[in-house]
SEFIVO-127950 format. One record per residue (C-alpha): x, y, z; residue in one letter. Coordinates in steps of 0.02 Angstrom, whole numbers, padded with zeros to 5 digits, always signed. Layout:
XYZA
...
# end
This chain:
+01803+00195+00183X
+01835+00120+00354X
+01952+00226+00461X
+02027+00132+00610X
+02105+00239+00745X
+02001+00385+00683X
+02013+00510+00824X
+02033+00659+00818X
+01943+00639+00651X
+02051+00728+00523X
+02071+00575+00409X
+01885+00538+00422X
+01843+00716+00375X
+01967+00715+00231X
+01896+00551+00164X
+01718+00618+00182X
+01765+00767+00074X
+01841+00650-00057X
+01696+00526-00069X
+01564+00663-00067X
+01385+00649-00003X
+01349+00490-00102X
+01489+00395-00014X
+01504+00336+00165X
+01649+00348+00288X
+01649+00254+00452X
+01781+00285+00584X
+01817+00184+00741X
+01917+00241+00890X
+01927+00216+01077X
+01892+00402+01097X
+01750+00511+01035X
+01789+00620+00884X
+01847+00798+00905X
+01784+00861+00738X
+01613+00894+00664X
+01576+00775+00521X
+01455+00785+00375X
+01303+00670+00374X
+01388+00538+00266X
+01529+00512+00393X
+01529+00451+00571X
+01651+00396+00705X
+01598+00264+00829X
+01683+00248+00997X
+01727+00063+00987X
+01877-00049+01020X
+01939-00125+00857X
+01978-00287+00952X
+01799-00302+01014X
+01697-00245+00863X
+01601-00375+00762X
+01649-00349+00578X
+01469-00386+00527X
+01413-00231+00622X
+01521-00117+00513X
+01427-00136+00351X
+01525-00128+00192X
+01597-00180+00081X
+01724-00039+00090X
+01840+00020-00050X
+01975+00067+00075X
+02022+00016+00251X
+02142+00140+00332X
+02223+00105+00500X
+02311+00247+00587X
+02301+00151+00750X
+02454+00163+00861X
+02488+00095+01034X
+02516+00208+01182X
+02703+00206+01183X
+02792+00140+01336X
+02970+00192+01292X
+03016+00008+01270X
+03046+00003+01084X
+03020-00183+01054X
+02861-00188+01159X
+02792-00037+01065X
+02837-00116+00898X
+02751-00278+00946X
+02593-00187+01000X
+02595-00093+00835X
+02609-00260+00744X
+02458-00326+00840X
+02356-00174+00788X
+02403-00198+00605X
+02357-00381+00611X
+02187-00339+00687X
+02160-00205+00554X
+02202-00333+00420X
+02081-00457+00498X
+01943-00327+00490X
+01992-00280+00313X
+01980-00460+00257X
+01801-00462+00322X
+01739-00295+00251X
+01849-00246+00102X
+01778-00263-00073X
+01875-00364-00202X
+02009-00252-00278X
+02005-00139-00126X
+02149-00052-00038X
+02222-00067+00136X
+02338+00059+00220X
+02407+00033+00395X
+02533+00125+00503X
+02661+00010+00583X
+02816+00033+00689X
+02955-00064+00603X
+03022-00202+00713X
+03054-00388+00722X
+02876-00432+00665X
+02874-00311+00518X
+02912-00444+00387X
+02775-00555+00458X
+02649-00413+00436X
+02709-00379+00258X
+02696-00565+00216X
+02518-00570+00283X
+02472-00428+00164X
+02556-00518+00018X
+02439-00666+00047X
+02284-00563+00005X
+02341-00414-00100X
+02407-00407-00278X
+02537-00275-00232X
+02612-00226-00066X
+02711-00067-00041X
+02799+00020+00102X
+02776+00208+00115X
+02875+00323+00226X
+02793+00494+00218X
+02912+00638+00185X
+02849+00725+00343X
+02909+00579+00452X
+03055+00622+00567X
+03219+00538+00520X
+03230+00447+00687X
+03052+00379+00675X
+03025+00194+00640X
+02846+00222+00583X
+02797+00178+00404X
+02638+00131+00312X
+02605-00038+00235X
+02494-00023+00081X
+02400-00168+00004X
+02327-00142-00171X
+02207-00259-00261X
+02125-00357-00121X
+02096-00540-00164X
+01968-00615-00044X
+01981-00799+00002X
+01867-00908-00103X
# end
C-alpha cells in the first residue's frame, strides 16, 4: 500500500497491521511520522509533487491519499487545492498501482469535483463516493474510491 499524506501515521500503522509482515506499506508526507512502525512499514518525508514515482517501488495493491491542503478559510481556494492534491495522487497511482488495484482519495467537494471523478472513471472499472459516518454534517470532505484499476496499454 502507498499512503499519501501519511503523517501522523495512523493509516500507515493500520495498513501495516492488515498486510502483515510479508506485505509492505510506504507512506509519504511533508512531515516526519509521529508513530513507531513495524519493519515492513515506513514513512518518508517527501513532497508528493516532487517525488519520482520510479523511486517508490511497487506495484501497490492500494494507493490511499489522505492529503489535504492547509485551509485558508477561502472555501473555493481550499477546494481547488484539494482537487490538485487528488489529481497528483491519481497521477502517482497510475504509475505505481497494479492492474485491478484500488485508489482512495480525500477531496473537498467543489467546482472541480466532477472533473476529478471523471478522471477516475477513465482508469477504474467502478468509481464510488464515500462520506464516512463520522464526518460532520457541515463538512464538504468526501472520499473518491476507484476500484479495478485499468492501466493504459
